[in-house]
N, C-alpha and C positions, 0 to 999 in steps of 0.2 A: 277745284282743289281735291274734292273727293274722288273724282275719276283718276286724277294723276296719282293719288295715294294708292288707290287700288291697283293701278297699272304697275307701279313700282313694287308693290308688295308681292304681286304675282309673277313679275318678270325679272326684277333686279335684286330682290332681297336674297341674301346669302343663307337665310334660315328657311328650312323646309316648312311648308304650310299645307295642311290637308283640311278639307271642309267635309264634314259629315252632315247628312240631313237628319231629320227627326227620327228616322228609322235606323240611324247610325250606319248608313251606307255611304261609301266614299263617292262624292260627286265632283269635287274639284281638287286640284293640287297645283302648286306653283312650280316654276322651273327649278328651284333649288331642291325640290323633292326628287329630281332625277339624278342628283349628284352621287347618290349611293347606287352605283351601277349594278351591283349584285342583286338589287331588289327592283325588278321591272314594274314600276308603279302603274304603267298603262294597263297591265293585265289585271290590276286590282280594282279598276273603276267599276262601280256598281256592286261591289262585294260589301257584305256587312263587315263591321269592325272585327267581329270574331273570326270571320273567314279570312280577312286580310292578315290578322295577327297569327293565325294558325299557319298560313302560307309562309310567314316569315320565321317559323320555327319557335314562336313564343309559347312556352308551356303554360303560362298563366293567362291565356287568352280570355277565358271566361271571367276571371277576376277583373281584368282590365276593362272588359266590356261593362261589367256591373258598375265599376267606378265611373266610367264616362256617362252611363245612363243616369247616374246620380247627379253629375254635373248638369246634364240636360234638364233634369226635373227640378233641381234646387237653384240652379244658377250660380252655385258656389264653384269657382275655378279650382283646379288642382295643378300644382306647379312642380316641375323638376322631378318627375317620377322616372327612375332609372329602369330601363328595359334592355334586354339583350336580344338582338334579332340575328337569326341565322339564315343565310341565303340557301334556297333549295337547289341552286345551280352552281356550277363551277364559276369562280374559284372557291366557292363555299365560304364566303366571307362571314365574319362574325362582328357585329357592330353593337356598340353600347351607346344608347341615346338617352338624353334627358328630354322627357316629353311633358308638355303642359297642355291643358284643355280649358277652354272657356266657352260659354254659351253665346250664340249669336241671336239677337232679338230684332224684330221689326220695329217700326216707328211706334206701334202701340204696345210694345213690350212683350209680345208673344214670341216664343222660341222658334227660330228658323232652322237651327241645327247646332253643331259644335265645331269650333275651330281647333285644330290640333297643330301645335308648334313643336317641331322636332329639331333638336340640336345634337349633332354627332359629337360625342365626348369620348370616343373610343380611345384616342391617344392619352388623354388626361386620365381616364379611368384605368387604362393599362399601366400607366406610370405609377399611379397610386397603388394599384394592385401589386405591382412588382416590389414597391417599397414595403408594403405590408407583408408580402411573402418573404422578403429578405429578413425582415425583423422577426417574423414568426419562425422561420426556419433556423435563424441564428440562435434563437433561444432554445431550440430543441437539439442542437448539435453540440457535442462536447460536454455532455452532462456527466460523463465518466472518463476515467483514464484507461479505458480499454480500447485497443485499436479496432477490433471487430465491431464493438458496440458503436463506436463513433462513426465508422463507415456505414453501418446499418441505419443509424439515425439520419444521415444525409439521404439515403435511398428512400426511407419512409417519409421524410419531411417534404421531399420534392414531388411526391405523388399524392393526389392527382392534380394539384393546383398548377404545377409547372411542367410536369412530364407524366406520361402514361406508364412509362417504365424507366427505372433508373438502376444502373449498375455501378458498383465501385470495386475496382481491382487495384491491389497494392503490389508493389515489387516485393519479391520474396525476402530480401534482407531486412525490409522494414519490420516484418513480423518477428525478427530476431533482435530488434532494437537498433539496427543499423540502417543507413540510407546512403545510396550512391550520389555522387555529384553528377551534374549534367555531362554528357559525353557520348561518344559512339558506342561504348560498351553497354549502354543501357538496353540496346536492342536485343542483346543476348540474355538478359535477365528475365526469368519467368515472372508472370503476373498471376497472383492468386486472388480468387473471388473473396471479398471481405464484406460486401453488402449488396443486396438485391431486393427490389420491390416492384411489383407490377400490378396493373389493373386487369391483366389477362393471366389466367391460370395456365401457363405454358408447361406442358408435361413432356419433357424430352430428357432422357438420361444423359445426353451429351452436354447439357447446360451445366457449367461448373457450379457446384454448391459452395457454401462457405468453407474456405480453406483449400479448395481444389484449384489446380492450375488451369487457366484458360488459354485458349489458342488465339493469338492475334498475329496473322501473317504479315510479313514485311510488305511495305507498300500500301497497306491499308491506312485509313484515317487515324486509327488507333496508334499504330506505330509511328506514323508521321507526327502526330501531336506529341508523342513522347520524345521524338528525336529533336524537333526544333523548339519544344516547350511553348507551342502556340496552340490555342484552341482551334477546333475545326467546326465550322457551321455548314451543314448540308440542309439548305432550305427545302429542297425537294429531292427526295431519294430517287436516284435513277437505278432501276433494277438491272439495267444493262451496263452499269459501271464496271470498269476493268477490275477493280479491287474485289468486287463481289464475285466476279467470274473465277477468281483465284481462291475463293473461300465458299465452297458449295454449302457447307453447313450454315454459315451465317446468311447466305443468300436465301436458303429455304426458311430460316427462322424469321428474317425481317419481312420477307414477302408473305409469309403465312399470316402474320398479324397486321399486314398492310401498313407498315411504318411509312409515314409520309415525310417526316423531318427528324433530324437528329443533331445533337451537339456533343462533341468530344472535347473534354477539358483535362489537361494534365494537372496533377496535384503536386504543387511545389511549395516548400516553406523553408526559410532560412538558407536559401541557396542549394537545397537538396531536392531530389526528385523522389516522390513517394509513391505515385501511382496514377490512376486514370479514373475519371468520372464520366459516365455517358448518360445522356438524357434522350429519350425517344418519345415522339408523338405519333400516335396512330388513331386515337379516338377523336382528338380535337381537330376541327377543320382548319385551324390556323397553323401556318408554317412558322417555324422559328425565324426570328428576325434579328437584326443587329442589337436591338434593345434586349432581347432575350439572351443573346450571347454575353452582353455585359453583365446581366444578372447571373448567368451561369458561372462566369469568371469570379464574381464576388462570392457566390456560394462555395465554389471550389477553394478560393483563397482562405475563407474562414474555416472550412473543413480541414484543409491541409495543415493549418496552424494547430488545430485541435488534435489531429492525427500525430503531428510531430511531438506535441506535448505528451501524448499517450506513449509514443515510441520512446522518448527520453525517460519517462517514468518507468516504463517496463525495463529499459536497459539498466537504469539505476537500481531498480528493485532486484533484478537478476544479479547484478554485481554485488549488491548488499547481501543477497541470499548466499551467493558463493563465498563471500568473505566471512559471513557469520558461520557457515557450515565448516569452513576451514579452521575457525577458532574453537569449535566445539570438540569435546573428546569423542573419539570414534567408538568407545565403549565405556561402560561404567567402571571407574577406577576401583581397585581393590585396596582395602585398608583393614588393619587389625582392629581398629576402634569401632568401625561401622560397616554394615552391609549397605551398598549403594544401589539405587535404581534412579534413572532419570528419564525424562520424556521431553522431546522437542517436536511439536507438530510439523508435518512436512511443509505447511504453508508459512512457517515462521521465517521472517526476515527482518525483524525489528532489532531493538537494542536491549534485549533482555538476556540475562545469563544466570547460571548457577554453577558454582565451583566447589570442588572438594580439594583442600590444600593440606598435605601432610605436614605435621609439626613435630618437633623433637619431643622425646618422651612418650612416643606412641600416641600422642594427641592428634586431633584432626580439627581443621577449621572448615566450617560450612558457610558459604556466602551465596546470597541471591540478591539480584538487583535489576533495575530497569533504567533505561534512558528513554525519555519521551521522544516520540516521533518514530520514523522508520527511514529506510534507505541507507545510503553509504555513510552519511554524516552520523546518524545514530549508531550504526554498527562500528564505525571507527572510534567514536567516543566510548562505546562499550568495551572495545579492545584496550583502549588506554586505561580505563578504570580497572579492568581485570588485571592488567599488568601491574598497575600501581598497588592493588590489593595483594597480589602475590609477593611484591617486593616488601611491602610493609609487614605482611605476615611473617616473613623471614626474620624480622626484628623481634618476634615474639611479643608483640604489643597486646595489651588487653583490648577487648572489642571497642570500648568507648574511646580509648586513645587512638586506635587505628582509624575509626570513623572521623575523629577530629582532624587528623592529618590528611585524610582523604578529602574532607570538607575544604581544607586550606588549598589542596591541590586543585580541586574543581574551581574554587573561587579564582585562583591564579590563572588557570587555563581560560576561564570565561573572560577575565580581565584583559587577556591578550587581544580579544576582539574589539576592545575600545581603548586603544593605547593613548588617545589624546583627550583632553577635557572637552573639546568640542563634540566628541562623539557620544557624550553622555556618561552617566555613572557606570561604574564597573559592576554590573549585575550579572549573575550567573545565567547563562543561556542554555547550558547543557540539560538541566532538568533531570537530575539523577537521584535515585533512591537506592538504599542498600540495607540488608540485614546481615550481620556478621556474628557467628557463634563459634565457640571453641568447646569441644567435648574431650574430656580426659577419661579414658577407660580404666584408669587406676582408681581415681576417686569417684567416678560416675557423676561428676559435676559438669554441668553445661552452663557456660557464661555467654551472655549474648547482649547485643545492643542493636538498635534500629534507627535508621535515618530516613524517616518518611516512608518506610516500606513496611508492609504487613509482617508482623512477627510470625515465627513458625508455629505450627500446630503440633502438640504432643499427643501421640496415641500410646497410652501405657499398656503394658501386657495384660492388665485386667479388662481392657476395652474402654477405659475412661479416655475421653477426648476433651482437650482444652486448648484454648488459644493462649500462648505464652504471655504471661503478664510482664510486659516490657514497656517502660516509658518511651514514648515516641519523641525522637529528636527531629529537627528540621531536615528537609531534603538537602542533599549535598550541594554546597555552594549557595544556600539560601538561609538568611537569618544568622543568628548566633549559634556556634557549634556547641550546644549544651546537650551532650549525650550521656546517658547513664547505662551502667552495666547491671544486669540482674543475674543471679545464680540459681540454677535449678538442679536438684538431685534426681537423676533419671535411673530407674531400674533397668537391668539388662533386658533387652528386647523392646525398649521404647522406640517408636518410630517418630522421627522428626520430619515434618512436611514443610518444605520451603518452596514457595511458588511466587511467580510474578503474574500469573493469570488473573488472580483476584484483584490486582491493582487496577484493572480496567473495568471491573464489574461493580455491581451494587455492593457497597460495604456497610449498609445500614445494619443495626443490631438484629433486625428480623431476618435479613438475608444471611448474616453470619451464623445465627442460631440454626437456620435451616441447613446451611452447608455443613456445620459441625455434626448435625444429626445424620446427614447423608454419609459423611466420612465414618462415623461410628458404625453405621449399618454395614458399610463396606468391609470394615476390619473385624466384624463379628465372625465371619467365616475365615478359617485359617488354612484353607485349601489352596488358594492361589499363591504363586510366587510373588516376591516383592515387586518384580518388574511388571508382572501382569496386573497387580494391584495399582501400580503407578499409571499404567495405561488406562485403566478404568477410571481412576481418580481424575485424570486429565479431562475426560468427557464430562465429569460432574462439575469441575471448577471452571470450565471454559464453555462459551457458547458454541454453537455449530453454524458455520465453520469456525474453528478457533481464531481468535484475533492474532494479528501478526505479532511475533515475538514472545508468545506465551511459553514459559518454561516451568518444569516441575521437577523437584529433587526430593527423593525419599532416602532417609538415612536411619537404619535400624541399629541401635546401639549394641555394642559388645563390651565385655569386661576382660581384663587380664587377671588370670587366676594366680594363686600363691606360687604355683610352679614356675611362673614367669617373673616374679618379683622377689626382691630381697632388699631390706632397708635396715639401717642401724642409726642410732643416735650417739654421737661422740662428744666427749667433754673437750673444752678448749685447752688442751694441754699437749705438749709435743710428744709424749709417750703414746698418745692415741693414734699417731700417724702409723706406727708399726702395727697397731691393732687393726687399723683400717685395711692395711695390706693383707693381714691374715684373714680377715673377714672375706675379702675379695678372692683370695686364692682358694679358700674353702668352698665358696659358692660356685666359682667357675669349675672346680673339680666335680661338684654335685651336678652341674649342668653338662659335664663332659666337654668343657671348652678349655682344656688345659693349654692348647696352643696359644690362647689369648692371654694367659696368666701373666707372663713377664711384662707385656705392654700395658695391660690394664693396671697391674700393681704400680707401675711407674706413673701412669696418669693419675691414679687415685692419690698416690703420695704427693704429687705436685699440687693437685687441686686442694687437698685437705691442708697442706702446708700453707698455701695461699690464703685459705679461709682463716687459719689460725693467726696469720700475720695481720689481717685487715678487719677482723671482727672480734667481738668479746663474748658472744653467747654460744650456745651449743651448736654443733655442726651436724648436719644430716647427710648420710651417704645412702644412695639407692642405686641398685642395678636393675635394669629392665632388659629381659631377653625377649625380643620381638623379632621383627624383620632385620634388626640390627641389635648389637649390644650397646646399650646406652648407660653411661655412668653419670650420675647427677650428684653434685655436692652443693648443699644449701647452707647459707649462713645468715646472720642477722644484719649484715652490712648492705646498704642500698647502693654503695659505690660500685659502679660497673668497672670491671678490670680492663686494662689496656694492654694490648699485645705490643711488646717492644723487642727489638733485637739486641741481646746483651753482647757486650764486648768480651774479649778473652780474659781481661783482668777483672771483670765485674764478678762480685760474689753472689748476686741474685739476678732476677729478671728473666730466667730461662724457663720458668714453669709453664706459662701459656704457650711459649714458643715451641717447647718440646711437645706439649699436648697437640698443637696444631700440626706438627710434623708426624706424629704417631697415629693420628686418628683421621677418619674420613672428613669430619667436620666437627666444629665445636661452637659454642655460643653461650649467651647468658640471657636470662629472662627475669624480670622483677617479680617478686611475690609481695604479699601483704606485709610480711615481717622481714624482708630482706631481698635476697636474690638467689638464683640457682645458676651454677655453671655446669654445663653438660658437654659431653663428648660422645661421639658415636664411632663404633668400629663395625666393619662388615663381619658377619658370621662366616666361619669356614664352610666350604662346600661339603655336603654330605658325601661320604665315601661310598661309592657303588661297588659292591662285591663283583668280582669277575665271574662270568658264566662258568658253570662246571664243565670240565673237559669230558668229551664223549669217549 
């Protein structure tokens, strides 16, 4: 039985067996040990373990010999130690083996040597290594939404575990946010280098760097893979291949580093062609096989999906940027009530805005707000809110009432996204905030209200800086619309700072105090222009680089002097209508606006008569000469007038109709004690004297 067992073990066993004597020299081996043909075992007979391991390319030969000597001395076996053996002869095979050692004893228990059991686990080890590599590489690719960074992540992740050199080239339209569909036209599209990593420091000026166009001749594996969208595996690179003969530069490059094997994989995602990934081996003795090709396809598929996500993000960001820039004013608007400066960082593409809205009576509305998020959706929502604010401002609403109506609009718009009960509650998804202020250059009063947005900062002429004391209401579309208006009297030359930049930054009391101190120091010097100050302030309020969407608006208050105003108080009696006309005619004569006297007298007469009819208290008449001539009549009635078209036999009802026909525009706005009806007329063009005759 014993002889039969030994015979089977040395002749029929599929597991390699080596016998070492007490000097750790190879003295016997079974027939299975010859199965690894790249390692000629016969040549190693009589060699020490260290010599045999060194001949097999094992770098840890001395450590393994020490381990086996310990087995010989202690009798404690060692099992399943993984070692990687490399053949010194062609085809330069690399084998991973699980090796176990146990001591051989004679009948009296004395050691005779060590038996070595070798199991070839190369395929299993490589499969596990490929899975581990795929998992490891997948976690390193797609960490950003940048096309170049994603391509570089693939190149760096594949080297050196899978390739010795990796290149990633993308079709030119991909870098612009576009991507072509498969077809014959792809061969004519340039490929740009987006990622490259190598174990070899190749110095050649003709190798395309990031962003440069690479040359891939027709008929090469590169163009073929792009044409039929199938990967190309070249297990052994033939230097005499026809496609290399047509590409002298690549021939010199591949042969210079002695590339042995390569894989070319097209990058495709969502039915679109993005580019090409190439993997080269020149250090590793193992040629690429079908299993490696399968792994390369998986890496390329994951990378292509990440690249397409980055492409779509870049395209959406560019579209949002273009849309937002088209919605912004090309230059700071001019207004008699304030001097304006604004700043939008070049990288801004979010949903933040700041607006200056002219109002009747030489007043001005200042608005700043933000929509959470970025991209087209946030920009489109920003455009809707700005349009709504402009329309509501035309109604001359107080800031708190305007924000309340805006809150209702945002809630309604958000509710449209959940039209059915099954979709969930109607909650706002826009996530918008806003500060709205109205400044009157006649009274120097600024009324403002805030909806979840930082209130403005006041910089008074004496250098005092303070954050406007304004109760914060909820963000638009969230909670109950409980907004309050506060009123501040601002001296001439006060600068209002409205920004969305601080919305994204630290808003703790300590940070706010620090920011106010920086603002105060900036305004101490009066040498810079308001726009220069605005640009410097943007650097203070925003991090570097600025976050997307940051905006900054500075408004320096002005006042209208007595030479631009005239006001009277009229008693509620019919005879004062004629007195109002006389006041008007005299004032227009003083302003040298005699051409407007007939029309203005008629408008004043109709508006004062209307006030007498519907109110009981005193009547106010005010003329404002600014960019237009504004006539304002105030009364104690809160009833808004209604424009109606009078019939020929009607005795009344023509007052507002005539006013609307004779003026550019008219309207009404509520006050604390009643209302004001106003009407505007264009001022006559100044007469230019003819040049003197020669």
